[in-house]
N, C-alpha and C positions, 0 to 999 in steps of 0.2 A: 504493500500500500504506500502511495506517495506521501511524503511528509509535507508537500506544498500546501494542501488545504489547512493543515494544522498551523503551519507557519503564517499563512495569510490571516487566519483567525487570531492568532496571538498578536500579530501586527495591528489588526483592526481594533483590539481592545486595550492597547498600550495606553498608559497615561499620557495626555498631551500637556507639554510643559506650560503652554500659555494658559491652560485651564486648570492645572492641578491645584494651585493655591485656592482658587475659588471653590473647587470641589471639596477640598479638605475642610474649608471653613463651612461650607453648606452642610457637610455631614454632621456638624456639632448640634445644631437645632434639631436635625432629623433624629439623632440618637437620643437627645433629651426628651423629645416628644414621644419617642417609642417606649420610654420607661413607663409612664402611666397607661399608655394604650396597650402595651404588651401585658402588663400586670392585670389590667382589667379584662382583657380577652381570656387570659388563663383562669381568672376567677369565674368568668362566665361558663367555662367548661367544667369547673368544679375541681380544679387541681391547684397546687401551690403556684402562686403568681410567678415564681422564678422560671417556670417552664415557658411563659410568655416572653421573658427576657432572653432566654436561650434562643428562642425562635427569632427574636429581633436582631440577633447578631449573625446567626447562621443563614437566615433567609436572604437578607440584603447582600451578603458577601457572595454566597454561592449562586444565587439567582441573578445578581447584578452582572456577573461575567457573561451570562448567556442571553440576556434579553435583547430583542431587536428594537424595542422601545427604550431608548437609552436612559431616559429619566424615570422609568418605572421603578418603584421601590417595592420589592417582594418582601412583605412582612405580614404580621398578624392582621386579620380583619375580623370584625365582630360577626359578620354573617357566617364565615367559616368556623368561628369559635362556637357559635350557637349550634351549627350542624354537628360539630365534633362532640359537644356536650350532649346533644340528643342521642348520638350513636353510643355514647358511653354511659347512658343513664342507668342501665341495668347492671353495670360493673361495680363491684365493691370498691369503696374508697381506697382501700389499701392496694388494690390491683390496678386502679385507674391510671397512675403514671405509666406503668408498663404497657397497658392497653393503648394509651394515647400515643406512645412511641411507635407501636406497630401500626396503628391507624394512620398516623402521619406519613409513614414510609409507604404504605399501600396507596394512599391518596396521591403521593408524589409519583409513584411508578405508573399509576393510571394516567396522570397528566402527561408524563413523558411519552407513554404509549399513544395517547391521543395526538400529540404533536408529531410523532414519527409517522403515524397513519394519516396525517394531514386532514384532521377533522375540524380544523379551525373554521372552515367555511360553513359548517353546520350550526354554528352559534346563532346565525341570522334566522334560523327556523324557530327560535324561541320568540314568541310574539311579544310585542311591547306590553300588551295587556297582562299577559301571564307574568312577565318579569316585574311589572309594577305591583301586581297583587302579591307576588312572592316577597319582594323587598319590603313592601309596606307591612306585610305580616311578620317578617323578620324583625323589623324595627319595633312594632308593637309588642312582640314577644319579649324582646330584650328589655324594653321599658318596664313591662309588667313583672318580669322575672327578677328585676333588681330592686323592686320596692321593699321586699323584706330586708335585703342587705342595706339599703339606704336608711331604714328605720331601726335596724338592729333587732327586728322582731322575728319570731318563729311563725311560719305560715305553712299550713298543711295543704296538700294537693299535689297531683302529678303534673298538671299543666300550669303554665304561667298565669293563665286567666284564673284558675282555681285558687292559686296562692294569693293573687291580688284580692279576690273576693273574700277569702278567709281573713286577710289582714283588715279589710274594711269592716268586717263584722266583729273583729276582736281588737279594737284600738288600744286596749289596756296593755297589750304585749309590746307596744312600741317603747324602745329604750330612748329616753329623752336626749342624753348626751350623743348617742349615735345619730339620731335625727338631726340635731343641731349641727353636727360635723358634716353630715351629708348635705344639708341645706346650705351651709357655708361654702362648701365646695361648689355646689351648683351656682351660687351667687357669684363666686369668683370667675367661674367659666363664662357666665353670661356677661359679667361686667368687663372682662378683658377681651371679649371676642372681637371687638371693633377697635382695639388699640394696638400699639406696636408690640405689646407683650402677648399677642394672640398665639404666637408660635410656642410659647412656654406656659400658656395659661393652665393647661392640664397639670403640669408639674407644680405650679404655684397652688393649684386647687388641692393637691395632695399634701404639700408641705405645710401650708398655713394652718388648716384645721387640725392636722396631726400635732403640730407644735402647741396649739391651744389646748388640746386634750392632755398632752404631757404636762403642761403647766398647771392645768386644773386638776390633774390627778384622777381623771375619769377612768377607773379600772374596768368598767362594764363594757367598754367598746372593744370589739374584736380587732386585733391587729394582724398584719400579714404573717408575722412569725407564729401566730397561733394556729395557722393552717398547716404548718410544717416547717422543718428546718430550712434555713436559707444558707446554702453552701457558699463558701467564699471562693472567689476566682471563677474561672471558666471551666465548664465540664469537659471530661474526656469522652471521646466517642464511645457509644455503647450499642451492642447488638440487641435486636428486639427479642422478646420472649415469645416464641411461636406457640407456646401453650395458651396464649391469650387469643389465638385466632378463632373466630366464630363467624357464622353467617351474618348476624346483625352488625358485627364490626366491619365486614367487607362491604355490605350495602351502605353502611354509614360512610365508609371511605369513598365510595362511588358518589354519594350525595355531596360530600365535601368537595371532591374534585370537580363535579359539575358546577357547583356554586362559584368556586374560585375561577374556573375557566370563563364562565359567562361574565363575571365581574371584571376579570382581567381584560376582556375584549373592550369593555367600556373605558378602562383606564388608558389603553393604548390609543383610543380615539381622542381622549381628552388631553393627552400629552404627546403631541406629534414631535418628531425629532427636529432639533434645531437646524440640522444641516439639510433638511428636506428629504432625506431618505425615507422610504415608506417602511412602516412596521410590518412584521410578518407574524400573523396570528399563531401559526404552527410553532415557530421558534419561541414565541412568548409562552406557549403551552409548555414546551420542554423546559424553559427557564424556570417557570413557577414550579414544575415538577422537581427539578434539581434542587430548588430552594427548600421544598418540603422534605425531600429525602435527607438533605443535609440537616435540616432542623430536627428531623426524627432521630437521626443518629446522635445528635447532641442533646437529646431529651427535650426537644421543643415541641411545639404544636404546629398544625398545618398553616402554611403561609401562601399568600398569593398577591397579585397586584393590588396595592392599596391606593384608592383614589385620594384619600386625605393626605397620606404621606407623600404621594407623588406630587400633589398640588403644592405641598409645603416645600418639597425639593426644588420645584421651579421658582417658587416665591423667594426663597432665600438665596437664589443665584446659582443653583446647580447647573453645570454646563454639559457634563458627559455622564456616562455610567458610573464614573468613579465617585460621584457625589453620593450615590446610594451605597456603593461599596464602603466608602469612608464612614457612613453612618453606622454600618455594622461593625466596623473596626473600633469606632468610638464607643459603641456599646460594650465591647470587651473591656475597655478602660473603666467604664462605669461599673461593670460587674466586679472587677478587681478592687476598685477603690471604695465602693459604696454598698457592699453587700449587707453590712450591719444596719445601715440607715434604712435600707429597703424593708427590713423586717419590722420597723417601727411604724410603717404607714398604716393608717386606719382603714379598715375594709369599707366603711360607709363612703369614704372619699372615692374609692375605686368604683363603687356602685354609682356614685354621682357622675363619674366620667362616662360610664356606659349609658346612663339615662340621658345625659346631654347629647352624646353622639347619636343615640337612637332618635331622640326628638328632632335633631337637626336633619337626619336623613329622611324624616317623614315629608312626603310631598302631597298634601291633601289636594292641591290644585290639579296636579296631574291625575290623581285618582278620580276626582270628580269629572274632569274632562273626558276620561275614558267612559265613565258611566253615562255621559251624554252622547256617545258616538253611535250606539246601536245595541241590539240584543246580543250579538256574538261577542262583542268586547265586554259587555256587562257580565255575561256568564263567565268569561275567562277570568276577569279580574276578581270577581266576588268568590268564585270557586277556589282559586288559588289562595286568596287571602284567608278564607275560612280553613282550608286544608293546612296552611302554615300555622294557624293558631291552635287547631284542635288535633293535629296528627303529628307524629314524629317528622322531623325535617326530611329524612330520607324518603318517607312516603309522600310528603308534600312536593318534593323535587320530582319524583316519579309521576305524580299527577300533573304537575305543571308541564313536564316534557311531553307526556302523552296528550294532554289537552292541546298543546301547541300544534302537534302533528295532526290531530283530529280537526282542529279548526282550519289548518292549512288545506287539508284534503277537502273539507266541507266547502271552504270558500272557493277553491278551484272548481269544484263541481257546480256550485250554485252560480258562479260567475260565467259559466259557459254560455255562449250565445251563438245561434245559427242565423245567418243572414243570406238573402238572395242577391246575386250580382247580375246586372243586366248590361250588355255591351251597348255603347253609344258611339257616335261618330268620332273618329280620331283614335281609336284603339283604347279608349277609356271605359270605365265601368261605373255604374251607379249602384248604390246599395239600398236595399229595401228589407222590410221584415219578411222572413221566410214564410211561405204558405203552409197552412196546416195539411192541405191535400195536394197531391200532384196532379197537374193537368194531363189529359190524354194526348198522345202523339206529339209531345213537346219536350224540349230539353230544359232542365232547370239547373242553374249554376248556383252552388252554395259555398259559403265560406264560414269558418268557425273561429270564434275568439274564445280563448281559455285553454286549460290543460286537457289533454286527451288521455291522461294516465288514470288507471283505476276507476274511481267513481266518475271522473269526467267522461270517460267513454260510455258508461251506462247512461249518464245524463244526455249525451249526444244522441243516443238511440231514441230516447223519449222525445227529443226536440226535432228530429228529422221529419220532414213531411211524410204523411202516410200514403203509400202507394195503393192501398185497398180501394177498389172501385174505379180506378183509372185503367186505361188501356195503353200499353206500350209506352209508359212514361220513362224518360231517361234522366239521370241525375249526374251532374259533374260536381264532385266535392273537392274543393281546393285545399291542399295541405302544404302550401309553401311555408318553409321554415321549420317544419316538423322533422327533427333529426332522429327521433327515436319514438317508437310506439311499443305498447305491450300486448300481451296475449288477449287482454280484454278488448282492446281496440280491434284486433284482427278478427275476433269472433263477432263483434258488433257489425263490422263491415261485411263479413260473410253472410250474416243473418239478413242484413238489409239488402244485399245483392240477391239473396234467395227470394225475398219478398218481391223485389222488382221483377225477377225472372218469372215468378208465378203469374204475373199479369202481362208478360211479354215485354218487360222493360229491361234496362241494363244500367249498371253503376260504373262510373268512370272516376278515377282519382287523378288529379292534376297537381303539378308543382311538387311531385314526390321526390324526396331525397333518394339518392342511389341505394344506400344501405336499406332504407325502408322499402324501396321497390323490390329488392332482392328478397327481403323477408316476406313480403306479400306474395311473391311468386312461389316461394317455397311452401307456403301454407294455404294455397288455393284449395277450396273444397271440391272433391270429385263429383258431388251431386249437383253442381251448378251446370246447367246446359250451356251457358255462356260465361266464360271467366270474367272477372273484373278487369276493366280497361285501365291500365296504368300508364301515365304519361310523366316521365321524369322531368324535374325542373331544369331549366336552361338559364343562361346568364341574362336573357331578356325577360323582364317581368311580364307575366301574362301570356307569354308565348305558348307554354304547354297547356294553359287553360283554354286558350283559343283553339288549339288543335283538338283538345278533348271535346269542346263544344261543337265543332264542325262534325266530328264523328258521331256524337250523340244525336245531333239533328238529322244526320243521314240515316241513322238507325231508326229514328221515329218516323221519318218520311217513308222508308221502305215498308213499314208495317201499317201505314195509314190506308184505309180502304179507298178504292177508286170511286 
């Protein structure tokens, strides 16, 4: 194998001297903001917040080398964390860190496989309505699930909605110091959101209320160190425990991978490369997978393209991929120097960070706009939203993907339209509504708008003019631009040709692609007294349709009684 591709890749990712200083500086606020975000994401999964910090150094470094979107930051995201937490819900707390390691690696391998298989183009099949319903449900789920942590109260229930309702009916469980710390953190986040300190607002929201609790001596508030030991320094790579492998873990990893890949596509669109080079969805798939595999081996959680961190990277002056890589390297410095301080952070402040992020990601205007567009979009957005609230995330993802495909097929079938073409002087054609019945001893030229695959072909059969009752009718069906047809279309055409033959008529197909013409000739039905007339497309538009029309008219004339 030639070493040239490897050398070209190494040359393409080298640090650029004129941008290196800006990238190193831009990595500092990226690393600082990753501290509260990473810890909060890990808390959302239900593991020690240190796992989020491990992912926040491994993901940006490993993923940053491979992304085609140079400013994309591959790090923790709340949506992926919620999906991971849902997948690990039935795992004992003692086994959850090992299960998380395995889930993260599996999700990363799935993303790498998706990129190698060039599945990036299929993300566009997830409809906007489904994606909006899913992301809105994710945001509401996160917001409701963090209310007990924000208030320091115990809440019963398997679902986030149930826990929120239980908390509302048992307000006496609320711990006042925890609630005050959480509200203070929210106030700081809101107050600093439009100032120059917005990039470090989450860090300030963790530090100030925590310091106030230490001064006040509020011992009832849960701290990060209460959830488990906070190791000093950076972790050593660790192999997964395959004994944790289970079917729910695998399906959960698939759901995590699907969420990350769809979100990552949006990040690439929002952060185009400064040098004008286009991003490659498949390469970004692989990069996010590499980031997750690396995070898993370093005991982190799943990572993907983060819209918030990528936007911050651009805002603080990141120029190349090394800004994201440097943010991961700066995180290593933070882990080495500040591990003891991390353990003192109050858990209600982490819940406040998640509540604020979830509230910011809510887009009620977009949700309401979809509800005003029509029944199909209404069904999609409401169904996906409810599935995300009341079902495991893996099930909600499956429903969303399936619903997108069903809506796509249904829309293609319903949008199919058959029109009649009539030739006029000058070689041009006029378009009219297709007749319901075919006239006797005449040729009718038809054209089709819409997909002819699967359900579209069956819809076509319903909308073709009925030959029953006519004598020797001929039909020319224009197929210009159709480069592929399926078995359903072939059967529909054969059945329609048989119906025309039964009344002495004949079917002609014009503008047919050469490969489609060969397929039709191979699959001609032997019971047809006259085969289907096939006229292949030429470079001159309308030429093959004109030829088919002349032959169809000649057929009808020969059978007209004297």
